[in-house]
FIMAR-498579 format. One record per residue (C-alpha): x, y, z; residue number from 1; residue in one letter. Coordinates in nm, 3 decimals. Layout:
{{X,Y,Z},NUM,A}
...
This chain:
{{13.391,9.371,13.161},1,M}
{{13.213,9.100,13.256},2,K}
{{12.823,9.093,13.220},3,F}
{{12.734,8.765,13.342},4,S}
{{12.593,8.897,13.684},5,Q}
{{12.293,9.134,13.584},6,R}
{{12.148,9.399,13.861},7,E}
{{11.769,9.336,13.949},8,P}
{{11.560,9.683,13.851},9,V}
{{11.439,9.804,14.126},10,S}
{{11.105,9.858,14.210},11,R}
{{11.131,10.221,14.162},12,W}
{{11.175,10.200,13.828},13,M}
{{10.946,9.942,13.744},14,Q}
{{10.679,10.190,13.875},15,G}
{{10.825,10.474,13.658},16,V}
{{10.807,10.195,13.380},17,V}
{{10.426,10.104,13.394},18,A}
{{10.339,10.461,13.508},19,L}
{{10.421,10.600,13.197},20,F}
{{10.294,10.261,12.942},21,L}
{{9.965,10.364,13.152},22,A}
{{10.060,10.727,13.050},23,M}
{{10.072,10.654,12.681},24,L}
{{9.735,10.417,12.624},25,A}
{{9.519,10.546,12.376},26,L}
{{9.164,10.679,12.454},27,P}
{{8.917,10.404,12.386},28,A}
{{8.621,10.659,12.245},29,W}
{{8.334,10.458,12.415},30,A}
{{8.005,10.552,12.534},31,Y}
{{7.879,10.469,12.894},32,L}
{{7.551,10.566,12.922},33,D}
{{7.398,10.686,13.264},34,P}
{{7.249,10.331,13.346},35,G}
{{7.587,10.233,13.374},36,T}
{{7.688,10.440,13.632},37,G}
{{7.381,10.387,13.815},38,S}
{{7.416,9.987,13.794},39,M}
{{7.756,10.079,13.925},40,I}
{{7.688,10.241,14.276},41,I}
{{7.366,10.006,14.311},42,S}
{{7.680,9.739,14.289},43,A}
{{7.833,9.886,14.540},44,I}
{{7.596,9.939,14.768},45,V}
{{7.424,9.635,14.797},46,G}
{{7.796,9.508,14.884},47,L}
{{7.773,9.708,15.142},48,F}
{{7.433,9.624,15.224},49,A}
{{7.528,9.279,15.237},50,T}
{{7.899,9.301,15.445},51,I}
{{7.615,9.469,15.716},52,G}
{{7.391,9.204,15.733},53,L}
{{7.677,8.930,15.749},54,A}
{{7.852,9.154,15.999},55,V}
{{7.466,9.184,16.225},56,K}
{{7.407,8.775,16.174},57,T}
{{7.724,8.701,16.293},58,Y}
{{7.756,8.986,16.566},59,W}
{{7.721,8.746,16.901},60,Y}
{{8.022,8.473,16.746},61,K}
{{8.241,8.742,16.634},62,I}
{{8.146,9.001,17.000},63,K}
{{8.223,8.653,17.164},64,A}
{{8.508,8.545,16.933},65,F}
{{8.719,8.881,17.099},66,M}
{{8.615,8.767,17.434},67,R}
{{8.838,8.566,17.654},68,K}
{{8.549,8.380,17.826},69,D}
{{8.468,8.303,17.486},70,G}
{{8.138,8.086,17.364},71,A}
{{7.982,8.062,17.690},72,E}
{{7.855,8.374,17.731},73,S}
{{7.751,8.432,17.410},74,A}
{{7.484,8.151,17.465},75,V}
{{7.380,8.370,17.778},76,R}
{{7.339,8.629,17.530},77,D}
{{7.159,8.465,17.254},78,E}
{{6.921,8.322,17.523},79,A}
{{6.874,8.648,17.720},80,E}
{{6.767,8.759,17.370},81,I}
{{6.530,8.529,17.331},82,D}
{{6.379,8.537,17.672},83,S}
{{6.321,8.899,17.640},84,E}
{{6.171,8.834,17.268},85,S}
{{5.936,8.533,17.375},86,S}
{{5.821,8.775,17.666},87,A}
{{5.756,9.074,17.498},88,D}
{{5.513,8.870,17.290},89,H}
């Protein structure tokens, strides 16, 4: 019997081995104070706020990119907003 060609290990078997090894991890006995959880939540909220601000900032460019007529409509939209905001003041 020749063993010159080995069969590759299937993805399923790799997953089973990885799961088994993850379950063998020893406890860290680490302490996370309430400030750490608050800091993690604050970072997540900040990330969503940053993404929202970026989308809001580039909304007209994104909208123009999705349209077929492209940049012409974006220029018109921005001109209309500028004229409305200057008329209000």
